[in-house]
N, C-alpha and C positions, 0 to 999 in steps of 0.2 A: 656379181652385181648386175642388175638390170640396166639396159641402155638408158632408160628414163632417169634412174637414180644417178648414173654416171654423168649424164648431161646436166642434171640439177647441180651436182657437186662442182662441175666445171664452171657453171655460171655463177654460183655463190662465191667461188674463189676470185672472181673478177670484182674488185671493190668499186662497184658502180654507184657511188653516192651521188644523188641527183645534183646537177644534170649530166654528170660525166658517165657516158655509156661504158667506158673502159674496154671496148672491143666486144661486148656481148653480141651486138647486132651483127657485127662482121662475122663472128663465129656461126651465128644462126644462118646467115646468108650462105656461108660455106656448106652448110648441111642442106639447105633448101634448093640451091641452084642445081645440083645433080638430079633432083626430083622433078625438074622441069619448071621451076619457078623463075620468073624474071624479077630480080631484086633491085630495088631503087632506094638509094639512101637520100633522104631529104633533110638537109642541114638547115637549122633555123637558130641563129644566135649560137649559144653554147650547147644547144640541144641536138641530139641525133635521133632521127626517125627512120624507120624502115617500112617500106611498102613492098610487099612481095605478092605476086599473083601467078597462078598456074591456070592456064586456059582463058578463053574469052567468051564462053557461053554462059547463059543464065540457067539455074540460079547461082549466085555467087555467095558462098559461105565464108565469112572472115573470122579468123581468130585474132583477138586484140589483147594487148597487155602492155606492161611497162617493164623495161629492163633496169630502171633506176630504183634505188632503195633509199630509205631514210638514214640519217647518220646513226652511228653505232651507240652513242652515249659512252659513258666511262668504260674504257677497255678493261680496267681492273675488275669490273663487276661481272664480266662474262666468265663462265667456267672454261670456255675455250675461245680462241680468237674468232671473231665474227666472220672473217673472210678466210678461215681455214675450216672448211666443212668437216664436221666431226660427228660420227655415229656413236651414240651412247644411249643405252637403255631402250633400244628399239626406236630411237628418234634421231633425226638428222638435224643438227644445230648449225646455224649460220644466218647472217643477215640476208633476208630475202627468201629464206627457206619456205615461208608461208606466203609472203607478199612480195613478188609472186613468181619467183624463178622456177619453182616446181611446176606451176601451171604452164609456163612457157615451154619447159622441157617436155612435159606431157603432151602438149599440143603438137610439137614438132615430131615427136616419135609416133604419135597417133596418126598424123598425116602420112608419115613415111610408111607405116604398116598398111594404112588404107590404100595408098597408091600401089604398093606392091601387090596387094590382094585384088585390087580392082582398077587396073590401069585404064580401063575404058569407061570409068565412071562418068555420069552426066555432070553438067555444070562446071563451076570453077571453084578454086580454093584460094583464099588470100590470108595474109598476115599483116596486121597493122601494129607496129611496135614503136614505143617512144621512150625517151629517157627524161621526160618532163612531167610524169604523173604525180610524183611526190613533191614537186616544186610548184611554181606559180601556174603551171599548165597553160601558158600562153604561147609557147613555141613548139608544142608537141602535137597531140592528136588533133587538136583543132586546126592546125596548119595543114596536116595531111588531109583531113576531111574537106577543107576548103579547096585544096588542089584537086582532089578526086571529083568534087562537085563541078568544078570548072571544066574538067575533062569529060564530064558526062558519064563517069563510071558509076553504075548502079549496084549498090549492095543490097542483097535480099535478106540475109541472115547474118548476125554477128554474135559471137560468144566472147565475152570479156572474162579473162581468167582471174578476176578478183576472188580473194578468199571469202566465200559466202557461207560455207558450212559452219555449224555451231558445235555440235557434239560429235556426230558421226558424219563421215563423208557422204554428201548428197542429201542431207536432211533439209537444206534450204538453198534455193536459188533466188536471185533477184530478177524480177521482171519489170523493174522500174526503180527510180530514185526520186526523192523529193527535190524540189528546187531550193536554192538558198539565195536570199536577198537580205542585205544589211542596210541599215540606215544610221546616219550620224546626225542627231537632232541637237541643235543649239537653241535653247530657249533664252531670250534676252530679258534682262531686268535693269535695275539701276542700283549700282553699288552704293553702300552708305554705312554709317555707324549703326551698330545693332541696337544702340540705346535710343535711336531716333528713326524707328521704322516708317514713320509717316513721311520721311524725307527720302526714302529709298523704295525699291520695288524688288521683292525677293523672287527670283525666277524659279527657285525650287518649289516654293509655295504655289506659284502660278501654274507650274507644270504638273503638280501632284494630282489634281482632279482628272486631267486629261490622261495621265499615265494609268490611273485607276480604271478609266473607261477602256483604254487600249488593252489592259490586262484582262478585263472582263469580256471583251468583244468575242463573239463567236464568228470566226472568219468563214468557215464552211463546215460541212458535215463529213468531208472526205468522200470516199466511194468504196466500191467493193475491194479495192486494192490498197487504199490509203487511209490512214487515220486522219482526223481533222488537222487542218493547218495550225501550226504553232507559232505564236509571237512571244519572244523572250527578250528581256533586257539583259545585256551582258556587262555593261559598265555605266556608272554614273559618276561624274566628276563636277564638283562645284565648290567655290570658296577659295580663299587665299591661303588658308592654313591657320589664319588667326581666328580666335573665338569671338571677336567683337566686330567682325566685318560681314555685312550682308553682301553676298556675291553679286556680281554684275551679270553673270550668265551661268547656266548649267548645261553640261554636255552629256547627252544620253546616247549610248550605243545600243542598238537592238538588232534582232535578226528574225526573219521569217524562214521557217522550213515549211514549204508549201507544196500542196498536191496539185494534180491536174484538175481538181475541182475549182481552183482559183487561177487568176492571171496576174502577171506583174502589174499591169495597168490598173486592174481592179483593186488590188491590195493597196497600191500607192494612193489611189484616189480616196479610198476609205480612211486611210491614216490622215491625209491632209484635211478631210472633212471633219474629223474629230478634233484635230488641233485648231482648226479655224473656228469651230463651234465654241471653243473655250477662249477665244479672243487672244490667243498667244501671238507675240512677236517672235518669229523663229526663222532659222535656216535649217534646211533638211537636204542632205546629200545621200543619194541612193547608190548602192553597188549591187549588181546582180552577178553572182559568181557561178550560177548554174540554173538552168531551167529544168523543170521536172520532165521525166519521160516515162512512158508506160507502154509495155508490150502486152496486150490482152492475151488470154489463152489462145493458142493457135499452133501452127506447124512447128515453130522453133521450140516453144516451151514443151509441147507434146513430145518432140523428138528427144529433148534432153531428159525430161522426167522418165520417159520410157527407157532410155539408156541407163539412167541411175538405177531404176527398178531392176532391170535385167542383170546389172553388174553387182549390185549390193543388196538388193531386196528392200531397200529403203524407199518410202514414198516421200518425194520431195515436197516441201511447202513453198509456194510462191510468196514472195515477200518484197516490200518496197522500203523496209526499214534501213537505217544507217545513214551515212553521210553521202556526199556526192562522189561521182566517179567519172572517168572519161566516157562512160556510156552516154552521158548527156550531150557530148559532141557528136558521137557516132549516130545517135538517134535522129539527128537532123538530116542525115542522108541515107538512113537505113530503117525500114519500117518495123523490123523485128530485132530487138537487142535484148539479150539476157546476160546476166553475170553468173558464173559458176566456177567454184574452185574449192580448195581444201579448207579445213577448219581454221578459224581466224583468231583463236584465243590468245596466241602469242605474237600477233603482228605488232610491229614497232616497239616491241619490248626487248629488254635484256634477255639473252638466251632464246631468241626467236628459234622456232623449230617446227618440224612436221613429223608426224608418226610415219615411219618408213612403210608400214602396212597400207597406207593410203596412196602411195605414189603410183604404183602400177595400176590399181583400180581407177585412179583419176585419168590416166592415159587411156584406159579401156573405155571409159565413159565418153571421152572425146571421140574415140574411134567409132564407137557404136552410134554416136550422134551423126557423124559423117555418113555412116551406112544408112541411117534412117532417112536422111535428107537427100543424098546424092546417088542412091541406087534405085 
C-alpha cells in the first residue's frame, strides 16, 4: 500500500463530521512537525483550524483544505461502513474519500517527498486546514485568514484541494468561483375577502410584473472565465392556506450567482431600482455568503496545468463553475488561488469513493507543482 493511500485510509477512519475534527489535524501536525513545520492550532468555537508553515522566505505556497465531512446519511444504505475505509473493485470507499481526505493526504506526502529531494528549496510552504468548510464556514478558514492578515503574513500561491476533476484526474481545475448573494423580499398588500378584491390589495399580483422584469434582466455578459450572472427565485410563499382570502404579503427568496463582471453594490442597486419603478411597498434583506474570485492565467495555473500534463497527459480546463468554496476567503489575502483535486462524481453521496488509480498521481501532481514553483 502506498503511503498516500495509507494516510487517506487513516484520515477516513476518523469520523470528522463537521465541525468535529476528530483528531485529523493533530495527526497531520505530527507528520508535518518533523519536516520543519511550525504548527499552530487555532480554535474558534467548536471549530479546529491548523496553520502550519515551514520557512519564512517568499514565495509562500499554501495547501488548503478541510478535514470535516458531511453527515453520512442512512448507514444501512452504505455497502460498507462510511468510516471503515474499504477497497472494492479498484475503488476506495468511505466518507471523505473524494471530499477531501485524499487531497489532504496527497498534499502531505507530496510535501514530504519534495522536502526530502530538495531540502534547500526556495521560498516557504504552508498548510491551512479547517473543520468548518462543510458547515456555516464562520469559524474556519475566514478566521485563519483574518489572523494571517493581521500578522502581515503574505501568501503568494494557494492550492485548495477541492475535488474539481470530472471524468479523469486533471481534466478540470478551478481558477475562480462565482459569488453568492441571497435576498428575502417581502412585498406588502392588504389582506381581504377574495370576493371583494376592490377592498384588498393582492401583493402577488403587484409583485408579478416586477418579478417578470427581474427574470428577464441581463445582469452582465460575464467574461473570459465566467458565464453571465444568474438571478433565480428559490421560494415563493403567500396566502393563509384558505382559498377565499387575498394574502396581506408575499415572501420571495432569490439568489444571485454572480461573476467578477458585477459587484454586490451594483446588483443590489439595480434590484431596488426595478422594485421601486413598479411602486411596490416592500422590505428586502440581503445576505452575501461569498464574493467571487478569479485567478487569471499566470504562474500558479501554469505550474498546476504543466504538472497535470506531465503526470497524466491530460490538458486541464480552467473553469469557474460550481458552488462556493473556502477559496473565496483565501483570495482576500492571496493573489493566486486555484482549486484542484480528484473527480467529484461521488461527493456527499452514499458510497462516496475515489478510484485508487488516481491517488498516487494526485500526490505526484502536487509534488510536481512544488517543483515548478519552488525550485
